[in-house]
N, C-alpha and C positions, 0 to 999 in steps of 0.2 A: 682629763688624760688618762686616769687608772680606770675608770668606767668604761671608756670606750675601748682599752686595750682588752680590759677583761672579757667584754662582749664580742669582740672580734675574735678571740681566742676560742671561746666557747662554741661561736657556730661553727667552728672547724672541728675543734675537739670532741665536741659531746658526740656529732655522728661519727666521727671516726671510731671514738671509744664503742660506741654500740656495735660497730663493724666487726671490730677486734673481738668483742663479747662474745659474738656471734659464731666467730673462727675458733674461738676457745672453747665454746658450747661443744661444737663439732667434734673438737679433739677430747674433749671429755668424755662424750658418748662413746667414742672410738675406743679409748683406753681406759677409762674409770667408769663402767656402766652402773655400778651398785650407786656411785656418786651422784650421778645424773638421775637414776630413779628417784633417790632421796630428795634431790632438788625440786623435781616435778612433783613430789608427792605420791608416785605411783606405785601401788603394793602390788598391782596386778597387771598382766600383759594385756592390753587391748588395741584393737585395730578397726577403724581410724581412731586416732588418739586424740582426745580432746585437751584444751589447754585449760588447767586447774586456775583459778585467779585466786581463790581462798577457800580455806577450809580448815581444820583442827586435825592434824593427824593423831592417831591412835597405833602405836607401835606394837602394844600389846595383844590387840584385835587385828591388826593389819588391816585397819580401814581409815578412807579418809571422811572425818565426820562433817557435816554442813557443807559439803563441797558445793563451790560455784565454777561452773564448769561452761566453756564455750566448744560445742559438738567441732571436730575435725581441725581446729584451728592450731592445735597441740602437733600435728602433722605436719603442717605447712611452715610452721615456725621451726620446729626442734629438728624435723627431719628433711624439711625443704621438698616434702612428697605428701601427694593428698590423702595416702592411704599408707604410710610411713607408721611406725611403731617403735617403741623403745622397750627394753627388758623391764619387767616389775620387778620389785623387789623379792618377790616369792620364787624367782627365778635362783637364787643365790642362799647357800647355806645359812643358816640362823647366825652362825658366830662370823660371818663376813657383810652383814649388813650394817650400815652407819645408823645413826639416830637421826629420825625423818624432820622433827620440829625445828632444830637450829639451822640446818642448811635450808629449809623449805622457807622460813619466815625471812631468812638474812636475804635470802635471794630476791626475794620480792621487796624489800625496803631497799636494796640496791638498784633494783630496776624502776622503783617509783621515784627515786631521787634522780636518777639519768634522765625518765622523762619530764620530770620537773625543772630540771636545768636546760634541757631543751627547748622547753616553752619560754623560760627567761631569756634564753639566747635569741631567739626568734621575735618574741614581744620586744626585747630591747632593740633589735636591728630595724624592726618596724617603726618604732616610736622614734627612734634616731632620725629616720628618713622624714618623718612627718614634723622634726622640730620640737618634739613634746618629750624628749627625753630627759631632760636636766629640770624641767618643771613639774613631773609627775613624782608626785610625794608618793602615792600608793607603789609605784614600781619602783623607786628608790628604797623604800622599806623593804619590799621582796626582795630585793637584791641583798639588803643588809642581812636578813634571815635568812638567806639562802646561803650566804658565804661560807659556814662550817659544815655544810652538807655534803662536801665533797671528804670531808675527814670521815664522816658518818658511813658513806660510801664506803670507803676502803675498810673499814672495821667491818661492815656488812660483808665485804667481798671476802676478806680475811677468814672471816668464822665460815662461810660457804665452803671455801676451800679446805680450811683445816678441819671441820667437823665432818663434812662430808666424806674426806676419804678416809675415817676412821673404820675398821680398826688397824689400819695399814699406817707405818710411816713413810715406806716404800711401797706403794700400791703394788698387792700381789706376791710381795716378796719378804718384807720385814714388818713384823707388826709391832703396833705401838708398844705391847707390854715387853716384847723383847729388846728394845731400844733402850729403856730406862736403865743407868750405871747401877748395878747391884750394890754399891755401897751408898747409894744417894737414899738419903733420909728424909721424913717430911719435913723434920725441921730445917735442913739445908734448904729444901725449895722454899719453905716459909721466909726464910732470912734473905734468899736471892730475890723474891719477890717482894718484900716489904723494900728492899734498897730500890728496885726498880721504881715502885710507887713512890718513895719518897723524894728519888730524882724529878721526877715528873711533878710532883705536886710543889717542886722550888721553882722549875722551869716554867711551865706554865702560866701559875700567877705573876711571876716575875715580867713576862713578854706582854700579858694583858695588861698589868700596871703601866708598863712603859708605852704601849700603844695608847691606852686609855689616857695618859698625861700629853701626848702628842694631838689626840684628839680636842683635849679639853683647853689645848694652848691656842689651836685654831691655826689657820693658814694665813692668818694677818700677823703673829708673831714670828712666821718664818721670813715673811717679807718685810718686815720692820727694819731695813737696813737703809741708812743714807745713800743716795743715789752718787754714782760715781762723779767726781769732779772732772769737768771737761774743760778743756783749753780756753782760756779766756772768760771762764765763768766760776765765781767763787762757790764756795760748799756753803748750804744753807746754815744761817747763823752766824755768818763772817760778818765783821764789822768793820770797815776799812778804818784805819788811823791815818790821820792827817800827816802829810810827808814833813820830816824836819828840814828845818830852814838850811839854806845852803850859805856857809860864812865863805865870803870873799875879801881877799886884801882890800884895804881903802884905797880909794882912786880907781879902782877897777868895775 
């Protein structure tokens, strides 16, 4: 039941998330163009815009090394136009450019996970219709390894958003350097971070140990309950006792 419910949700939510991601990308292009340029690894402005699949960003020289690109596809996907373009990072002052590496790679990790999830959802629906879903060891193992990827995608998306917005806390209005409390010291930050790490180091292993215990006990342990007693039918293990003799007065 849980596998079926998960696949039914994924076949709806993964495409919906992709549509929402495209809408959010258009919003980012309009209101945070420097972040968008960092995500796409564009140091210069070109038209039509290629789609950069992979590369090694070099902020020092303002170049994308070993770039693997598909011509014109960037214009279609990013601007929904055949000859659309985006502003390159060289269009912004040097002190207003985010680092390219973290948002560039994090965004591609997020998109790669989304495509893998879509593959799992579509494959699961096809196998379910063919009656092979619950007998396919390789697919069930794939589902097992795919399960934590949603969390990884969230972290990658968070990295894309937060690092890509730098050097701003409020884009174009308040710099991150201006947002730090003047009295806050490095020791204060270290203590706060250590407490967060400690809490999560307790929470996550406890949750994993609890779930692992449920898995080790298996479904049989949860079903090992005596069946309900029905009318006219004794419970299992019941031994009928002989009826006590009925004593009556003599002569009756």
